[in-house]
C-alpha positions as CSV (number, residue, x, y, z in Angstrom):
1,X,0.0,0.0,0.0
2,X,2.1,3.0,-1.2
3,X,1.6,6.5,0.1
4,X,3.6,9.6,-0.7
5,X,4.8,12.9,0.8
6,X,3.9,15.4,-2.0
7,X,6.0,18.4,-1.0
8,X,9.3,18.9,0.7
9,X,9.1,19.2,4.5
10,X,11.5,21.0,6.9
11,X,12.1,18.8,9.9
12,X,11.9,20.6,13.3
13,X,14.6,19.8,15.9
14,X,12.2,17.9,18.2
15,X,10.0,14.9,17.7
16,X,6.3,15.9,17.6
17,X,3.0,15.9,15.6
18,X,4.5,18.2,13.0
19,X,7.5,15.9,12.5
20,X,7.6,13.2,9.9
21,X,6.7,10.0,11.7
22,X,6.3,7.8,13.4
23,X,5.9,5.6,10.3
24,X,5.1,2.0,11.4
25,X,4.9,-1.4,9.7
26,X,7.2,-0.4,6.9
27,X,8.1,-2.7,4.1
28,X,10.4,-0.1,2.6
29,X,11.1,3.6,2.7
30,X,13.5,5.8,0.7
31,X,14.1,9.4,1.5
32,X,16.4,12.2,0.4
33,X,17.5,15.0,2.8
34,X,19.3,18.3,2.3
35,X,20.6,21.0,4.6
36,X,21.4,19.9,8.2
37,X,22.0,16.5,9.8
38,X,18.9,14.3,10.2
39,X,18.4,12.4,13.4
40,X,16.2,9.3,13.5
41,X,15.0,6.5,15.8
42,X,13.9,3.1,14.7
43,X,11.3,0.9,16.4
44,X,11.5,-2.6,17.8
45,X,8.7,-5.0,18.7
46,X,7.9,-5.2,22.4
47,X,6.7,-8.5,24.0
48,X,3.1,-7.8,23.0
49,X,4.1,-7.3,19.4
50,X,3.7,-3.5,19.4
51,X,6.4,-1.3,17.9
52,X,8.4,0.6,20.5
53,X,10.9,3.3,19.5
54,X,14.5,3.0,20.8
55,X,15.7,5.8,23.0
56,X,19.0,6.0,21.1
57,X,19.4,8.0,17.9
58,X,21.4,7.7,14.7
59,X,22.4,10.6,12.5
60,X,22.9,10.9,8.7
61,X,24.2,13.8,6.6
62,X,22.4,15.2,3.6
63,X,21.8,12.5,1.0
64,X,19.5,9.6,-0.1
65,X,18.9,6.8,2.4
66,X,16.8,3.7,2.3
67,X,15.5,1.1,4.8
68,X,13.7,-2.2,4.4
69,X,11.6,-4.3,6.8
70,X,11.7,-2.0,9.8
71,X,8.9,-1.8,12.3
72,X,8.9,2.0,12.5
73,X,11.0,5.1,12.0
74,X,10.6,8.8,13.2
75,X,12.8,11.7,12.0
76,X,13.8,15.2,13.2
77,X,16.6,17.7,12.6
78,X,19.6,17.2,14.8
79,X,20.6,20.9,15.0
80,X,18.0,23.7,15.7
81,X,20.3,26.2,13.9
82,X,20.6,24.1,10.7
83,X,17.4,22.3,10.0
84,X,17.2,19.4,7.6
85,X,14.7,19.3,4.7
86,X,13.3,16.0,3.5
87,X,12.3,15.8,-0.2
88,X,9.1,14.0,-1.4
89,X,9.3,10.4,-0.3
90,X,7.5,7.2,-0.8
91,X,6.8,4.7,1.9
92,X,5.6,1.1,1.2
93,X,3.4,-0.1,4.1
94,X,1.9,-3.5,4.9
95,X,-1.4,-4.0,3.2
96,X,-3.2,-4.0,6.5
97,X,-1.3,-1.9,9.0
98,X,-4.1,-1.8,11.6
99,X,-4.4,-1.7,14.5
100,X,-1.4,0.7,14.3
101,X,-1.7,4.0,12.4
102,X,1.0,4.0,9.7
103,X,2.0,7.4,11.0
104,X,1.8,11.1,10.1
105,X,2.2,11.6,6.3
106,X,1.9,15.4,5.8
107,X,-0.3,16.6,3.0
108,X,-2.6,14.3,1.0
109,X,-1.4,10.8,0.1
110,X,-1.4,10.2,-3.7
111,X,-0.3,7.7,-6.2
112,X,3.3,7.8,-7.1
113,X,5.4,7.2,-10.2
114,X,7.3,3.9,-10.2
115,X,10.9,4.2,-9.1
116,X,14.0,2.0,-9.2
117,X,16.9,1.7,-6.8
118,X,20.2,2.4,-8.5
119,X,23.1,0.5,-7.0
120,X,26.8,0.6,-7.6
121,X,28.7,-2.5,-6.5
122,X,25.9,-3.3,-4.1
123,X,25.8,0.2,-2.5
124,X,22.6,2.3,-3.0
125,X,23.2,5.4,-5.1
126,X,19.6,6.7,-5.2
127,X,16.0,5.9,-5.9
128,X,14.8,7.8,-8.9
129,X,12.2,7.4,-11.7
130,X,14.8,8.2,-14.3
131,X,18.3,6.8,-15.1
132,X,20.4,9.0,-17.5
133,X,23.2,7.6,-19.6
134,X,25.9,10.3,-20.4
135,X,28.5,10.0,-23.1
136,X,32.1,11.1,-22.5
137,X,32.7,14.8,-23.1
138,X,34.8,14.1,-26.2
139,X,32.4,11.5,-27.5
140,X,35.1,8.9,-27.6
141,X,32.9,6.7,-25.5
142,X,29.2,6.9,-26.6
143,X,26.3,4.8,-25.3
144,X,23.4,3.9,-27.6
145,X,20.0,4.0,-25.9
146,X,16.8,2.9,-27.7
147,X,13.2,2.4,-26.6
148,X,12.1,-1.1,-27.4
149,X,8.3,-0.7,-27.1
150,X,7.6,-4.1,-28.5
151,X,9.6,-5.8,-25.8
152,X,8.5,-3.3,-23.1
153,X,12.0,-2.4,-22.4
154,X,14.8,0.1,-23.1
155,X,17.9,-1.3,-24.8
156,X,21.4,0.2,-23.8
157,X,24.3,-0.7,-26.0
158,X,28.0,0.0,-25.0
159,X,30.7,0.3,-27.6
160,X,32.8,-2.7,-28.4
161,X,36.3,-1.1,-28.5
162,X,38.1,2.1,-27.8
163,X,38.1,4.3,-30.9
164,X,40.4,7.0,-29.8
165,X,43.5,7.0,-27.6
166,X,46.3,9.6,-27.1
167,X,45.2,11.3,-30.4
168,X,45.0,8.1,-32.4
169,X,41.7,7.3,-34.0
170,X,40.3,4.0,-35.0
171,X,40.7,0.7,-33.2
172,X,43.6,1.2,-30.8
173,X,46.2,-1.5,-30.8
174,X,49.6,-1.5,-29.0
175,X,52.4,0.2,-31.0
176,X,56.1,0.9,-30.4
177,X,56.5,3.1,-27.3
178,X,53.3,1.9,-25.5
179,X,53.7,0.1,-22.2
180,X,52.4,-3.3,-21.8
181,X,50.4,-4.1,-18.7
182,X,53.3,-6.3,-17.4
183,X,55.6,-3.2,-17.6
184,X,53.3,-0.9,-15.6
185,X,54.3,-1.1,-11.9
186,X,50.8,-0.7,-10.6
187,X,49.5,-3.5,-12.9
188,X,52.2,-6.0,-11.7
189,X,51.4,-8.8,-9.4
190,X,52.2,-7.7,-5.8
191,X,51.8,-11.2,-4.3
192,X,55.5,-11.6,-3.9
193,X,58.7,-9.6,-4.3
194,X,60.0,-12.1,-6.9
195,X,57.6,-10.8,-9.5
196,X,59.1,-7.3,-9.4
197,X,62.2,-6.8,-11.6
198,X,64.1,-3.5,-12.1
199,X,67.0,-3.4,-14.4
200,X,68.4,-0.1,-13.2
201,X,68.5,2.1,-10.0
202,X,65.1,2.8,-8.4
203,X,64.7,6.2,-6.9
204,X,61.9,7.0,-4.4
205,X,61.6,10.7,-3.7
206,X,60.0,14.0,-4.2
207,X,61.9,14.6,-7.4
208,X,62.1,12.2,-10.3
209,X,65.3,13.7,-11.7
210,X,68.6,11.9,-10.8
211,X,70.6,14.1,-8.5
212,X,73.8,15.1,-10.2
213,X,75.8,14.4,-7.1
214,X,74.9,10.7,-7.3
215,X,75.9,10.3,-11.0
216,X,78.7,7.9,-11.7
217,X,79.7,4.3,-10.9
218,X,77.2,2.3,-9.0
219,X,74.1,4.3,-10.0
220,X,73.0,1.9,-12.7
221,X,73.6,-1.3,-10.8
222,X,70.0,-2.0,-9.7
223,X,70.3,-0.3,-6.3
224,X,67.4,1.2,-4.4
225,X,68.0,4.9,-3.5
226,X,65.7,7.0,-1.4
227,X,66.1,10.6,-2.5
228,X,64.2,13.5,-0.9
229,X,65.1,16.7,-2.6
230,X,65.0,19.9,-0.7
231,X,64.3,18.5,2.8
232,X,67.8,18.8,4.2
233,X,69.8,16.2,6.0
234,X,67.3,15.8,8.8
235,X,64.3,14.9,6.6
236,X,63.0,11.3,7.0
237,X,63.9,9.2,4.0
238,X,62.3,5.9,5.1
239,X,60.0,5.0,8.0
240,X,58.5,1.7,9.3
241,X,55.4,1.5,11.4
242,X,52.6,-1.0,12.2
243,X,49.0,-0.3,11.2
244,X,47.9,0.5,14.8
245,X,51.0,2.7,15.5
246,X,50.7,6.5,16.0
247,X,54.5,7.1,15.6
248,X,57.2,5.5,13.5
249,X,59.1,2.4,14.9
250,X,62.1,2.9,12.6
251,X,63.4,5.8,10.6
252,X,66.3,6.7,8.3
253,X,67.0,10.5,7.8
254,X,68.9,12.2,5.1
255,X,72.2,12.2,7.0
256,X,72.0,8.4,7.5
257,X,70.9,8.5,11.2
258,X,68.9,5.4,12.2
259,X,66.2,5.9,14.8
260,X,64.1,3.4,16.7
261,X,61.0,3.9,18.8
262,X,58.0,2.2,20.5
263,X,55.4,3.2,17.8
264,X,53.5,5.2,20.4
265,X,56.0,8.1,20.8
266,X,58.7,9.7,18.8
267,X,61.9,7.7,18.2
268,X,64.1,7.6,21.3
269,X,67.1,5.5,20.3
270,X,69.5,6.5,17.5
271,X,72.7,5.4,15.7
272,X,74.6,7.9,13.6
273,X,77.9,8.9,12.0
274,X,80.0,11.2,14.2
275,X,83.2,13.1,13.2
276,X,84.1,14.2,16.7
277,X,85.0,11.0,18.4
278,X,88.1,10.5,20.6
279,X,91.0,10.7,20.6
280,X,91.2,14.5,20.5
281,X,87.6,14.7,19.0
282,X,88.7,14.2,15.4
283,X,88.1,10.5,14.8
284,X,85.2,9.3,12.5
285,X,82.9,6.5,13.7
286,X,79.4,5.4,14.7
287,X,77.9,6.9,17.8
288,X,74.8,6.3,19.9
289,X,73.6,8.4,22.9
290,X,71.8,5.4,24.4
291,X,72.9,2.4,26.5
292,X,73.8,-0.7,24.5
293,X,72.9,-4.1,26.0
294,X,74.1,-7.5,24.7
295,X,72.0,-10.4,25.7
296,X,73.9,-13.1,23.8
297,X,75.3,-15.7,26.2
298,X,78.8,-15.2,24.6
299,X,78.7,-11.5,25.4
300,X,80.2,-8.7,23.3
301,X,82.7,-9.8,20.7
302,X,85.7,-7.9,19.3
303,X,88.0,-9.5,16.7
304,X,91.4,-7.7,16.9
305,X,95.1,-8.6,16.7
306,X,97.2,-8.7,19.9
307,X,98.4,-5.4,21.4
308,X,95.6,-3.6,19.6
309,X,92.9,-1.7,21.5
310,X,89.6,-3.5,21.9
311,X,87.8,-1.2,24.3
312,X,88.5,2.3,25.6
313,X,86.8,4.7,28.0
314,X,87.4,8.5,27.6
315,X,86.3,11.3,29.9
316,X,85.4,13.6,27.1
317,X,85.6,13.3,23.3
318,X,88.5,15.8,23.1
319,X,90.8,13.8,25.4
320,X,94.0,12.6,23.8
321,X,94.3,9.6,26.1
322,X,91.7,7.3,27.7
323,X,91.0,6.7,31.3
324,X,90.9,2.9,30.8
325,X,91.8,0.6,27.9
326,X,91.5,-3.1,27.3
327,X,93.8,-4.7,24.7
328,X,92.9,-7.6,22.5
329,X,95.1,-10.0,24.5
330,X,93.3,-9.0,27.7
331,X,95.7,-6.6,29.2
332,X,94.1,-3.6,31.0
333,X,95.6,-0.2,31.4
334,X,94.5,2.8,33.5
335,X,95.5,6.5,33.5
336,X,94.3,10.0,34.5
337,X,93.0,10.7,31.0
338,X,93.2,14.0,29.1
339,X,96.8,14.7,27.9
340,X,98.4,12.2,30.3
341,X,99.4,8.8,29.2
342,X,98.2,5.5,30.7
343,X,100.4,4.7,33.7
344,X,99.2,1.3,35.2
345,X,98.8,-2.1,33.5
346,X,97.5,-5.5,34.7
347,X,98.3,-8.3,32.2
348,X,98.6,-12.0,31.9
349,X,102.2,-13.1,31.4
350,X,103.9,-16.5,30.9
351,X,107.5,-15.7,32.0
352,X,107.0,-16.8,35.6
353,X,110.0,-17.0,37.9
354,X,110.2,-20.8,37.2
355,X,110.0,-20.3,33.5
356,X,106.6,-22.1,33.2
357,X,103.0,-21.3,33.8
358,X,101.1,-18.0,33.7
359,X,100.2,-15.3,36.2
360,X,98.9,-11.8,36.5
361,X,101.6,-9.1,36.5
362,X,101.0,-5.5,37.7
363,X,103.1,-2.9,36.1
364,X,102.9,0.6,37.6
365,X,104.8,3.7,37.0
366,X,103.4,6.1,39.6
367,X,102.1,4.1,42.5
368,X,102.1,0.7,44.3
369,X,99.6,-2.1,44.5
370,X,97.3,-2.2,47.5
371,X,94.3,-0.7,49.2
372,X,93.3,2.9,48.7
373,X,91.7,5.5,51.0
374,X,88.4,4.4,52.4
375,X,89.3,0.7,52.5
376,X,91.3,0.9,55.8
377,X,90.7,1.7,59.5
378,X,92.4,1.9,62.9
379,X,91.6,0.6,66.3
380,X,93.3,0.3,69.8
381,X,93.0,-3.1,71.3
382,X,91.3,-3.2,74.7
383,X,92.8,-4.6,77.9
384,X,93.2,-8.3,77.4
385,X,94.3,-7.8,73.8
386,X,91.1,-7.9,71.7
387,X,89.5,-5.5,69.1
388,X,87.1,-5.4,66.3
389,X,87.9,-3.8,62.9
390,X,85.9,-4.9,59.8
391,X,88.3,-3.5,57.2
392,X,90.5,-5.0,54.6
393,X,93.5,-3.2,56.0
394,X,94.4,-0.9,58.9
395,X,96.4,0.1,62.0
396,X,96.3,-1.8,65.3
397,X,97.6,-0.2,68.6
398,X,98.4,-2.4,71.7
399,X,96.5,-1.4,74.9
400,X,99.7,-1.2,77.0
401,X,103.5,-1.3,76.9
402,X,105.5,-4.6,76.7
403,X,108.7,-4.7,78.7
404,X,111.9,-6.0,77.2
405,X,111.9,-9.8,77.4
406,X,108.1,-9.8,77.5
407,X,105.5,-10.9,74.9
408,X,101.8,-10.4,74.1
409,X,99.0,-12.1,72.1
410,X,96.2,-10.2,70.4
411,X,92.9,-11.2,68.8
412,X,91.2,-9.1,66.1
413,X,87.6,-9.8,65.0
414,X,87.0,-9.0,61.3
415,X,84.0,-10.1,59.3
416,X,86.0,-9.9,56.1
417,X,88.4,-12.6,57.1
418,X,87.9,-16.1,55.7
419,X,89.5,-19.3,57.1
420,X,91.7,-19.7,54.0
421,X,92.8,-16.0,53.8
422,X,96.3,-14.6,54.4
423,X,97.0,-11.8,56.9
424,X,100.1,-9.7,56.2
425,X,101.2,-7.9,59.4
426,X,104.2,-5.9,60.5
427,X,105.4,-3.9,63.5
428,X,105.6,-0.1,62.7
429,X,107.4,1.5,65.7
430,X,110.2,-0.8,66.7
431,X,113.7,0.5,67.8
432,X,117.0,-0.5,66.4
433,X,119.1,-3.3,67.8
434,X,121.3,-6.3,67.0
435,X,120.1,-9.8,66.2
436,X,116.3,-10.1,66.2
437,X,114.9,-7.5,68.7
438,X,111.3,-8.3,67.8
439,X,109.4,-11.4,66.7
440,X,105.9,-10.8,65.2
441,X,103.8,-13.7,63.8
442,X,100.2,-14.5,62.9
443,X,99.3,-17.6,64.8
444,X,95.7,-18.3,63.7
445,X,93.4,-17.3,60.9
446,X,89.7,-18.2,61.4
447,X,86.5,-17.3,59.7
448,X,85.8,-13.8,61.2
449,X,89.0,-13.3,63.2
450,X,92.8,-13.7,63.3
451,X,95.3,-14.0,66.2
452,X,98.9,-12.7,66.3
453,X,101.8,-12.6,68.8
454,X,104.8,-10.3,69.5
455,X,108.0,-11.0,71.5
456,X,110.1,-8.0,72.6
457,X,113.9,-8.7,72.8
458,X,114.9,-5.1,72.1
459,X,116.1,-4.2,75.5
460,X,113.6,-1.4,76.0
461,X,109.8,-1.2,76.7
462,X,107.5,-0.6,73.7
463,X,103.8,0.0,73.1
464,X,103.7,-1.6,69.7
465,X,101.6,-0.5,66.7
466,X,101.0,-2.8,63.7
467,X,99.9,-2.4,60.1
468,X,97.9,-5.3,58.5
469,X,96.4,-6.1,55.1
470,X,94.0,-8.9,54.2
471,X,94.7,-11.1,51.1
472,X,91.9,-13.3,50.0
473,X,92.9,-16.9,49.3
474,X,91.4,-20.3,48.6
475,X,92.4,-24.0,49.3
476,X,90.6,-25.4,46.3
């Protein structure tokens, strides 16, 4: 049962009696709007079978819209300042819509002209009583349309072949200079890289011309060059990102800098060419301003001949000498850096005193081997000869004097001492004499303590002081 809206209707911004709808028990409705955005609600059936309109709305811009098999629809303008206008429409209702009123159809219902839905690839283009076939502007593609009254139809005939192409008339066939489909990049199969063949260099950039600075050997050897003209050395030449990323995960800029990022923020890790590397800030090399972590079980590998530097640490890039250096054979050297040369070395040597075996050798020019400031301490033993000093080295002072011919035994508690360790201990304030005026010895080394003894044969009384150092050792 078709009915029609005869004249255009401006839709108010609120639902009401003057608004188109509600239209119920629709088989199909097609409408065209102009002006503002149209808001609409569609109905669902409640448990009693009555249409009930949803409280939520949908919005459509100006255009032609169609619905099929809906239980009801009501429309209004979304924006009071920009009202929507609905053109004459046709609604196809059930033959017997009672007991529900089909809705408010403004003006008098009248019979309508038959219409047809025009689709393109399954999408509705419009619903109109007329379809117009239009020839190309230069008439190179003309459609023949004829009314076939006997068959109650209209016949549309399309031309069989292109009759004009690039200024050539008649049936167009390939000639010398035309590209075949297989030669057009966009027509080539993209299923795999193996189907893409390039016989010369491929340039991807903002300018198709070959930069004169790149002419010469190697340009025609099938290489891929990314050339962005006029963007400077900091312009991005290549970028990689996933579909869901908001930022690039990998970039290459015009100066060759490689950048990496998370895909959700700008790149935060880079690798680039630097010409201000040590020594003296003049060496050329690769540089990164980010930490480098090696997770390989074999660690970081350097292949270098013996006596060549494998690793160096500089204070600043203009220093002439490093603070620390590791050589390929494993020797390590230290120094103050800057203009001063390295002055201490620890290395593996094979020329042991017996002529066989290997050992570590410390070579120093300016200082001796031992414990530095902060690793020692001092303590005075209490009466009875005991004290606690949890340091690797230090000074021990006896609690009282020892007469000539006397002796004393002292115990020092030290949590750094192991049962297999070696205690190096000497008297610091003895007086001269002939023979062996003093006898000092370490009698016991236990886990957490050591015991030592002194015998005074100097002929005078002395309150002895001692220096000691702990040397870690093992029995297996």
